[in-house]
RODO-2510 file (C-alpha; in nm, 4 decimals, decimal comma):
residues 281
     n   res          X          Y          Z
     1     m   -11,8641    -9,1284   -11,6439
     2     t   -11,5570    -9,3573   -11,6111
     3     e   -11,5744    -9,7383   -11,5864
     4     r   -11,4361    -9,7130   -11,2348
     5     t   -11,7015    -9,4710   -11,1210
     6     l   -11,9650    -9,6819   -11,2898
     7     l   -11,8439   -10,0013   -11,1193
     8     k   -11,8378    -9,8233   -10,7753
     9     g   -12,1860    -9,6949   -10,8220
    10     l   -12,3152   -10,0353   -10,9226
    11     l   -12,1372   -10,2097   -10,6268
    12     r   -12,2937    -9,9434   -10,3908
    13     r   -12,6388   -10,0163   -10,5147
    14     l   -12,5901   -10,3921   -10,5064
    15     l   -12,4904   -10,3671   -10,1399
    16     s   -12,8145   -10,1968   -10,0470
    17     p   -13,0415   -10,4122    -9,8362
    18     t   -13,3099   -10,4593   -10,1089
    19     a   -13,0556   -10,5434   -10,3777
    20     f   -12,8509   -10,7780   -10,1453
    21     t   -13,1694   -10,9723   -10,0530
    22     a   -13,2514   -11,0014   -10,4311
    23     c   -12,8952   -11,1253   -10,5135
    24     s   -12,9139   -11,3683   -10,2268
    25     l   -13,2560   -11,5107   -10,3248
    26     l   -13,1435   -11,5409   -10,6972
    27     l   -12,8170   -11,7085   -10,5874
    28     l   -13,0292   -11,9553   -10,3757
    29     v   -13,2337   -12,0542   -10,6849
    30     v   -12,9253   -12,0972   -10,8941
    31     l   -12,7772   -12,3124   -10,6382
    32     m   -13,0967   -12,5192   -10,6030
    33     a   -13,0877   -12,5703   -10,9905
    34     v   -12,7116   -12,6643   -10,9846
    35     l   -12,7305   -12,8857   -10,6787
    36     a   -13,0712   -13,0455   -10,7491
    37     p   -12,9404   -13,4045   -10,7791
    38     w   -12,7843   -13,3809   -10,4305
    39     l   -13,0631   -13,1619   -10,2615
    40     g   -13,3562   -13,3697   -10,3882
    41     t   -13,4487   -13,6399   -10,1392
    42     i   -13,6699   -13,8398   -10,3799
    43     d   -13,6891   -13,8933   -10,7604
    44     p   -13,9144   -13,6011   -10,8719
    45     i   -14,1014   -13,8172   -11,1298
    46     q   -14,1360   -14,1238   -10,8991
    47     i   -14,5132   -14,1986   -10,8575
    48     n   -14,6168   -14,3551   -10,5330
    49     p   -15,0011   -14,4197   -10,5076
    50     t   -14,9848   -14,5213   -10,1396
    51     s   -14,8407   -14,1627   -10,0501
    52     r   -15,1051   -13,9638   -10,2467
    53     l   -15,1364   -13,6082   -10,0861
    54     a   -14,9269   -13,7085    -9,7927
    55     p   -14,8820   -13,4269    -9,5303
    56     i   -14,5329   -13,2770    -9,4302
    57     g   -14,3199   -13,5331    -9,2577
    58     a   -13,9907   -13,7067    -9,2363
    59     e   -14,0397   -13,8740    -9,5673
    60     h   -14,1928   -13,5898    -9,7705
    61     w   -14,0599   -13,2596    -9,6243
    62     l   -14,3192   -13,0493    -9,8181
    63     g   -14,5756   -13,3377    -9,8565
    64     s   -14,6733   -13,5210   -10,1742
    65     d   -14,9009   -13,4354   -10,4670
    66     a   -15,1922   -13,6272   -10,6048
    67     f   -14,9675   -13,8803   -10,7700
    68     g   -14,7519   -13,9399   -10,4664
    69     r   -14,4618   -13,7432   -10,6002
    70     d   -14,2334   -13,5573   -10,3471
    71     i   -14,3238   -13,1864   -10,3645
    72     y   -13,9768   -13,0752   -10,2163
    73     s   -13,7880   -13,2550   -10,4845
    74     r   -14,0065   -13,1363   -10,7584
    75     v   -13,9621   -12,7598   -10,6427
    76     i   -13,5878   -12,8079   -10,6365
    77     y   -13,5887   -12,9562   -10,9948
    78     g   -13,8311   -12,6908   -11,0972
    79     a   -13,5679   -12,4266   -11,0276
    80     r   -13,3453   -12,6083   -11,2814
    81     v   -13,6193   -12,5896   -11,5555
    82     s   -13,6683   -12,2217   -11,4790
    83     i   -13,2971   -12,1209   -11,4831
    84     i   -13,2350   -12,3198   -11,8102
    85     v   -13,5335   -12,1606   -11,9811
    86     g   -13,4376   -11,8062   -11,8400
    87     l   -13,0736   -11,8216   -11,9430
    88     g   -13,1384   -11,9998   -12,2809
    89     a   -13,4096   -11,7544   -12,3871
    90     a   -13,2145   -11,4497   -12,2833
    91     g   -12,8849   -11,5593   -12,4343
    92     l   -13,0300   -11,6653   -12,7604
    93     s   -13,2564   -11,3684   -12,7958
    94     l   -12,9694   -11,1272   -12,7261
    95     f   -12,7444   -11,3171   -12,9702
    96     f   -12,9805   -11,3163   -13,2703
    97     g   -13,1275   -10,9802   -13,1805
    98     l   -12,7653   -10,8277   -13,1930
    99     i   -12,6845   -10,9623   -13,5269
   100     i   -13,0181   -10,8625   -13,6927
   101     g   -13,0144   -10,5296   -13,5129
   102     i   -12,6563   -10,4496   -13,6512
   103     l   -12,7855   -10,5385   -14,0023
   104     a   -13,0823   -10,3153   -13,9666
   105     g   -12,9032   -10,0176   -13,7919
   106     y   -12,5828   -10,0007   -13,9755
   107     f   -12,6788   -10,1077   -14,3260
   108     p   -12,9661    -9,8955   -14,4490
   109     v   -13,0347   -10,1332   -14,7424
   110     f   -13,1725   -10,3886   -14,5014
   111     d   -13,3373   -10,1608   -14,2600
   112     a   -13,6784   -10,1409   -14,4207
   113     i   -13,7151   -10,5165   -14,4883
   114     i   -13,5917   -10,6269   -14,1470
   115     m   -13,7998   -10,3831   -13,9438
   116     r   -14,1127   -10,4753   -14,1265
   117     v   -14,0626   -10,8389   -14,0578
   118     m   -13,9968   -10,7453   -13,6903
   119     d   -14,3142   -10,5310   -13,6704
   120     g   -14,5198   -10,8333   -13,8124
   121     i   -14,3748   -11,0723   -13,5509
   122     m   -14,4402   -10,8152   -13,2702
   123     a   -14,8071   -10,7887   -13,3874
   124     i   -14,8680   -11,1520   -13,2786
   125     p   -14,9409   -11,2004   -12,9124
   126     s   -14,6435   -11,3796   -12,7613
   127     i   -14,8615   -11,6329   -12,5584
   128     l   -15,0877   -11,7218   -12,8538
   129     l   -14,7701   -11,7791   -13,0680
   130     a   -14,6188   -11,9943   -12,8026
   131     i   -14,9400   -12,1928   -12,7617
   132     a   -14,9568   -12,2543   -13,1489
   133     l   -14,6034   -12,3589   -13,1745
   134     v   -14,6260   -12,5935   -12,8786
   135     s   -14,9575   -12,7352   -13,0139
   136     l   -14,8056   -12,8039   -13,3527
   137     t   -14,4760   -12,9541   -13,2510
   138     g   -14,5560   -13,0961   -12,9003
   139     g   -14,4399   -12,9945   -12,5690
   140     s   -14,0672   -12,9993   -12,5040
   141     l   -13,7998   -12,7805   -12,3574
   142     l   -13,6692   -12,6941   -12,7155
   143     t   -14,0115   -12,6039   -12,8344
   144     v   -14,0808   -12,3798   -12,5377
   145     l   -13,7495   -12,1940   -12,5853
   146     v   -13,8189   -12,1388   -12,9442
   147     a   -14,1698   -12,0216   -12,8661
   148     i   -14,0249   -11,7600   -12,6154
   149     i   -13,7363   -11,6531   -12,8307
   150     i   -13,9366   -11,5644   -13,1464
   151     p   -14,1293   -11,2878   -12,9742
   152     e   -13,8391   -11,1481   -12,7792
   153     v   -13,5972   -11,1187   -13,0851
   154     p   -13,7731   -10,8139   -13,2377
   155     r   -13,7701   -10,6229   -12,9106
   156     v   -13,3775   -10,6759   -12,8917
   157     v   -13,3462   -10,5804   -13,2580
   158     r   -13,5350   -10,2449   -13,2106
   159     l   -13,3095   -10,1709   -12,9138
   160     v   -12,9940   -10,2470   -13,0907
   161     r   -13,1158   -10,0624   -13,3958
   162     s   -13,1898    -9,7519   -13,1934
   163     v   -12,8497    -9,7512   -13,0202
   164     i   -12,6766    -9,7886   -13,3543
   165     l   -12,8640    -9,5112   -13,5236
   166     s   -12,7733    -9,2808   -13,2356
   167     i   -12,3978    -9,3416   -13,2805
   168     r   -12,3887    -9,4094   -13,6456
   169     h   -12,2996    -9,0440   -13,7196
   170     e   -12,0721    -8,9737   -13,4158
   171     p   -11,7644    -8,8015   -13,5094
   172     y   -11,5415    -9,0965   -13,4049
   173     v   -11,7475    -9,3398   -13,6170
   174     e   -11,7439    -9,1029   -13,9242
   175     a   -11,3660    -9,0559   -13,8773
   176     a   -11,3075    -9,4316   -13,8845
   177     i   -11,5092    -9,4484   -14,2030
   178     t   -11,3218    -9,1600   -14,3536
   179     l   -10,9858    -9,3196   -14,2716
   180     g   -11,0910    -9,6372   -14,4584
   181     t   -11,1274    -9,8691   -14,1523
   182     r   -11,2938   -10,1804   -14,2567
   183     t   -11,6695   -10,2411   -14,1628
   184     p   -11,6154   -10,5452   -13,9444
   185     r   -11,3559   -10,3466   -13,7391
   186     i   -11,5844   -10,0516   -13,7012
   187     i   -11,8728   -10,2852   -13,5876
   188     f   -11,6557   -10,4688   -13,3314
   189     r   -11,4577   -10,1767   -13,2038
   190     h   -11,7167    -9,8998   -13,1943
   191     i   -12,0670   -10,0309   -13,2518
   192     i   -12,1000   -10,3383   -13,0373
   193     p   -11,9301   -10,1994   -12,7235
   194     n   -12,1922    -9,9372   -12,7147
   195     t   -12,4727   -10,1883   -12,7035
   196     w   -12,3490   -10,3931   -12,4053
   197     a   -12,5138   -10,1867   -12,1367
   198     p   -12,8728   -10,1729   -12,2758
   199     l   -12,8375   -10,5504   -12,3863
   200     i   -12,7449   -10,6555   -12,0254
   201     v   -13,0396   -10,4630   -11,8901
   202     q   -13,2789   -10,6100   -12,1527
   203     g   -13,1455   -10,9523   -12,0889
   204     t   -13,2494   -10,9445   -11,7195
   205     y   -13,6064   -10,8641   -11,8301
   206     i   -13,6082   -11,1318   -12,0969
   207     f   -13,4708   -11,3794   -11,8240
   208     a   -13,7758   -11,2999   -11,5925
   209     s   -14,0238   -11,2893   -11,8855
   210     a   -13,9110   -11,6244   -12,0183
   211     i   -13,9605   -11,7992   -11,6718
   212     l   -14,3009   -11,6433   -11,6374
   213     i   -14,4151   -11,7506   -11,9956
   214     e   -14,2875   -12,1015   -11,9402
   215     s   -14,4727   -12,1299   -11,6138
   216     t   -14,7833   -11,9827   -11,7901
   217     l   -14,7627   -12,2372   -12,0690
   218     s   -14,7128   -12,5229   -11,8383
   219     f   -15,0016   -12,4171   -11,6162
   220     l   -15,2254   -12,4013   -11,9283
   221     g   -15,1084   -12,7461   -12,0424
   222     a   -14,9206   -12,6147   -12,3308
   223     g   -14,5745   -12,6202   -12,2007
   224     l   -14,3460   -12,8995   -12,0819
   225     p   -14,4871   -13,2473   -12,0455
   226     p   -14,6798   -13,2939   -11,7161
   227     e   -14,4278   -13,5353   -11,5868
   228     i   -14,1346   -13,2902   -11,5987
   229     p   -14,1031   -13,1020   -11,2675
   230     s   -14,1563   -12,7395   -11,3396
   231     w   -14,3210   -12,4773   -11,1206
   232     g   -14,5918   -12,4182   -11,3745
   233     n   -14,6734   -12,7927   -11,4029
   234     m   -14,6837   -12,8185   -11,0261
   235     m   -14,9305   -12,5388   -10,9883
   236     a   -15,1514   -12,6874   -11,2666
   237     d   -15,1490   -13,0236   -11,0950
   238     g   -15,2351   -12,8860   -10,7627
   239     r   -15,5019   -12,6297   -10,8492
   240     m   -15,7677   -12,9060   -10,8178
   241     f   -15,6753   -12,9711   -10,4618
   242     f   -15,5986   -12,6035   -10,3596
   243     q   -15,8604   -12,5752   -10,1021
   244     l   -15,7595   -12,8859    -9,9167
   245     y   -15,3883   -12,8682    -9,9799
   246     p   -15,2841   -12,5062   -10,0685
   247     g   -14,9170   -12,6017   -10,0513
   248     l   -14,9436   -12,7838   -10,3733
   249     v   -14,9777   -12,4432   -10,5343
   250     l   -14,8187   -12,2038   -10,2867
   251     y   -14,4778   -12,3741   -10,2568
   252     p   -14,3935   -12,3497   -10,6369
   253     g   -14,5782   -12,0178   -10,6513
   254     v   -14,3748   -11,8597   -10,3835
   255     f   -14,0438   -11,9633   -10,5518
   256     l   -14,1682   -11,8480   -10,8858
   257     a   -14,2637   -11,5078   -10,7421
   258     l   -13,9439   -11,4570   -10,5433
   259     t   -13,7344   -11,5437   -10,8506
   260     l   -13,9195   -11,3028   -11,0821
   261     l   -13,8929   -11,0304   -10,8130
   262     s   -13,5270   -11,0707   -10,7643
   263     v   -13,4563   -11,0614   -11,1338
   264     n   -13,6670   -10,7586   -11,1838
   265     i   -13,5068   -10,5654   -10,8876
   266     l   -13,1546   -10,6426   -11,0367
   267     g   -13,2726   -10,5294   -11,3795
   268     d   -13,4001   -10,1971   -11,2286
   269     i   -13,0657   -10,1478   -11,0536
   270     l   -12,8676   -10,2212   -11,3724
   271     r   -13,0978    -9,9903   -11,5844
   272     d   -13,0398    -9,6989   -11,3302
   273     e   -12,6659    -9,7430   -11,3179
   274     l   -12,5978    -9,8356   -11,6892
   275     d   -12,8470    -9,6110   -11,8624
   276     p   -12,6934    -9,2617   -11,9046
   277     r   -13,0439    -9,1068   -11,9115
   278     m   -13,1189    -9,2482   -11,5633
   279     v   -12,8088    -9,1498   -11,3987
   280     k   -12,8423    -8,8567   -11,1803
   281     k   -12,6139    -8,5673   -11,2448
***
């Protein structure tokens, strides 16, 4: 399948109603994150005891929480936290996973050691590892990112390693080795280009998983500090008042669910188009 045919098939899938809706929703969340300082009507961390649990009105478009903080502004700024966590976790996980995966897949001397370490990390439940790291070092954006990246790197390593092992003995790679081509050139010219498609697909799932894990940690009180506006923190703060003011949980919950759904739909589309095993003949 040529790159032009692949691109045409991908564009056709992205223009389908479901994919177009998912792209539009994800673009909306990204714009919310980028334009948060201009879209937010009130400082999201400003406490106003006189406006506790205020209903929807001209001052508070989605009401206020138990501390008098504006829900609308906190939802907008919560998108910024989710996008930063998703992109940061996906990008760094793919970067480190690619490097370690190349070492494990292309150089047999490192394979056994690296994969046993990766297996050990994967044996630890990701949520428990994240809670332990956050408890030891304190809640911050950097700590949450590290707690998410550590469990994700082994999955990327296994993916890259499997791709490299499948092409390591292809004729064009063996021919390059026979001709005396330097190892760095082989890796950058023949190995890495073959990993782009599966890495892009894996990156979408890491993006969604990172957002969900950050929200879970914040909801459990082991993520970002409570004053930082994130969707998980908002749902954690509003659960005590859910029966009286369900919007405290529903508003951030809806945005979280739509974001995860959009990313997963795009991930499925990319998988179907970029994975040769999924392409219909």
